[in-house]
C-alpha positions as CSV (number, residue, x, y, z in Angstrom):
1,M,-48.6,7.5,-41.0
2,D,-50.7,10.9,-40.5
3,A,-48.2,13.6,-41.1
4,G,-50.4,15.3,-38.0
5,L,-49.0,12.0,-35.9
6,A,-45.2,12.3,-37.0
7,A,-45.3,16.4,-36.5
8,L,-46.4,15.1,-33.4
9,L,-44.5,12.7,-32.7
10,G,-41.3,15.0,-34.2
11,A,-42.2,17.7,-31.4
12,A,-42.3,15.3,-28.8
13,V,-38.4,13.8,-30.0
14,G,-37.3,17.3,-30.1
15,S,-38.8,18.3,-26.5
16,L,-36.6,15.6,-24.5
17,A,-33.2,15.8,-26.8
18,T,-33.5,19.5,-25.7
19,L,-35.0,18.5,-21.9
20,G,-32.0,15.7,-22.1
21,S,-29.4,18.7,-23.3
22,A,-30.8,21.3,-20.9
23,M,-30.4,18.8,-18.2
24,V,-27.0,17.6,-18.8
25,T,-25.8,20.8,-19.6
26,G,-27.4,22.0,-15.6
27,R,-25.5,19.4,-14.1
28,A,-21.9,20.5,-15.8
29,A,-22.6,23.5,-14.7
30,A,-23.6,22.9,-11.2
31,R,-20.2,20.2,-11.1
32,S,-17.8,23.2,-12.3
33,Q,-20.0,26.0,-10.0
34,F,-19.0,23.0,-6.6
35,A,-15.3,22.5,-8.3
36,Q,-14.5,25.8,-8.5
37,W,-15.9,26.6,-5.0
38,R,-14.4,24.0,-3.3
39,R,-10.9,25.0,-4.9
40,Q,-11.6,28.3,-3.9
41,H,-11.9,27.2,-0.1
42,R,-8.3,25.0,-0.3
43,R,-7.0,28.4,-1.9
44,D,-8.4,30.4,1.7
45,A,-6.9,27.5,3.8
46,Y,-4.1,27.3,2.3
47,A,-3.3,31.0,1.8
48,N,-4.2,31.1,5.2
49,Y,-1.9,28.2,7.2
50,L,1.2,29.7,4.5
51,A,0.3,33.4,6.6
52,A,0.2,32.3,9.3
53,V,3.1,30.3,9.1
54,Y,4.7,33.5,7.6
55,D,3.7,35.6,11.4
56,R,5.5,33.1,13.1
57,D,8.9,33.2,11.1
58,V,9.1,36.6,12.4
59,A,8.1,35.9,16.0
60,L,11.3,33.5,15.9
61,D,13.7,35.4,14.4
62,V,13.0,38.2,16.7
63,V,13.2,35.7,19.4
64,R,16.8,34.2,17.6
65,D,17.8,38.2,17.8
66,A,17.7,38.8,21.4
67,L,19.3,35.6,22.7
68,R,22.3,36.6,20.4
69,A,23.3,39.0,22.8
70,D,25.7,37.4,25.4
71,R,23.6,38.5,27.9
72,P,20.1,38.7,27.0
73,D,18.0,40.7,28.5
74,M,15.1,37.7,30.3
75,R,12.3,40.0,30.4
76,E,12.7,40.8,26.5
77,V,13.4,37.7,25.6
78,D,9.5,36.1,27.5
79,E,8.1,38.8,25.8
80,K,9.0,37.2,22.8
81,M,8.5,34.6,23.6
82,E,4.9,34.8,24.4
83,R,4.4,36.0,21.0
84,F,6.1,33.6,19.5
85,Y,3.7,31.0,21.1
86,A,0.2,33.2,19.8
87,Q,2.0,33.0,16.4
88,V,2.2,29.4,16.9
89,R,-1.5,29.0,18.2
90,G,-2.3,30.6,15.3
91,V,-0.6,28.3,12.8
92,H,-2.0,25.2,14.4
93,R,-5.9,27.5,13.9
94,A,-5.2,27.7,10.4
95,A,-3.6,23.8,10.5
96,E,-7.2,22.7,11.3
97,F,-9.0,24.0,8.0
98,V,-6.1,23.0,5.6
99,I,-6.6,19.4,7.7
100,L,-10.9,19.8,6.6
101,E,-10.0,20.8,3.1
102,G,-7.5,18.0,2.2
103,P,-6.7,15.6,0.3
104,Q,-4.5,13.5,1.9
105,S,-1.1,14.8,-0.5
106,V,-1.5,18.3,0.9
107,V,-2.0,16.8,4.7
108,E,1.0,14.7,4.5
109,A,3.2,18.3,2.9
110,L,1.3,19.8,6.1
111,Y,2.3,17.5,8.7
112,R,6.2,17.6,6.9
113,A,6.0,21.4,7.9
114,V,4.6,20.9,11.3
115,H,7.4,18.7,12.3
116,A,9.7,20.6,11.3
117,A,8.2,23.4,13.3
118,D,8.2,21.7,16.3
119,A,12.0,20.4,15.9
120,L,12.5,23.7,16.1
121,A,11.1,25.2,18.2
122,E,12.3,22.4,20.4
123,V,15.9,23.9,19.7
124,M,14.3,28.0,20.9
125,R,12.5,26.6,24.1
126,R,16.3,24.8,24.8
127,M,17.6,28.5,24.3
128,V,15.4,29.9,26.4
129,R,16.0,27.7,29.0
130,D,19.2,28.1,28.9
131,A,19.6,31.6,29.0
132,H,17.2,31.5,32.1
133,A,19.5,29.3,33.6
134,G,22.9,31.8,32.3
135,D,24.6,27.9,31.3
136,T,26.1,29.5,27.4
137,S,27.5,26.0,26.9
138,R,25.4,24.6,24.0
139,K,24.8,28.6,22.6
140,A,26.7,27.8,19.5
141,A,25.8,23.9,19.1
142,D,22.2,25.4,19.5
143,S,22.1,28.6,17.5
144,A,24.3,25.9,14.8
145,L,21.3,23.3,15.2
146,A,18.3,26.4,15.5
147,A,20.2,27.4,11.1
148,E,20.1,23.7,10.6
149,R,16.0,23.5,11.5
150,E,15.3,26.2,9.4
151,H,16.5,24.9,7.3
152,L,14.4,21.7,7.3
153,L,11.4,23.7,7.6
154,Y,11.7,25.7,4.8
155,Q,12.1,23.3,2.8
156,A,9.0,21.8,4.0
157,V,6.9,24.5,3.9
158,K,7.9,24.5,-0.5
159,G,7.3,21.1,-0.2
160,L,3.4,22.2,0.9
161,R,3.3,25.0,-1.5
162,V,3.9,22.7,-4.4
163,A,1.5,20.4,-2.9
164,A,-1.0,23.5,-2.7
165,A,-0.2,24.4,-6.4
166,D,-0.5,21.1,-7.5
167,V,-4.3,20.4,-5.9
168,L,-5.3,24.3,-7.6
169,G,-4.1,23.4,-10.9
170,D,-1.2,25.2,-10.6
171,S,1.4,24.0,-11.8
172,R,3.6,27.4,-12.0
173,I,4.7,27.4,-8.7
174,R,7.9,23.6,-8.3
175,V,10.4,23.9,-6.0
176,S,14.3,23.6,-7.2
């Protein structure tokens, strides 16, 4: 074989190898950038949901405090319930983004938190109705039930945090 032809073939093979390597590197970089973009969107969705849950829980605590009085000011209770309902709507909006971002393990943990929140809200609505009617017969039992359901909600939200951390690759977050 002629030395010139060998040099030309060697240059062609070298160029093809370089081009192939560049394509593989480019695809790997694109996948890495997409994974980072996806992780950021998930992290934002999860963080926004947890922030909305916190705001809702604060609003709920305010309602519970207002109901503790022997004769609650019902106008005040109703105003606080409106604030609570506004926060609930914010939680539902934030939950939609968590559902869209997924994955299934986080969505399942989200649904557990939603069901626990609904169970607590049901008790709170009954307590408000009873307070409007002046019925105190279930007040102590409902207060205890609300505390129990609040604990279950807390556990469900902790489970959601763990599921989200697992998806985001942060194994330092654990529920004890």
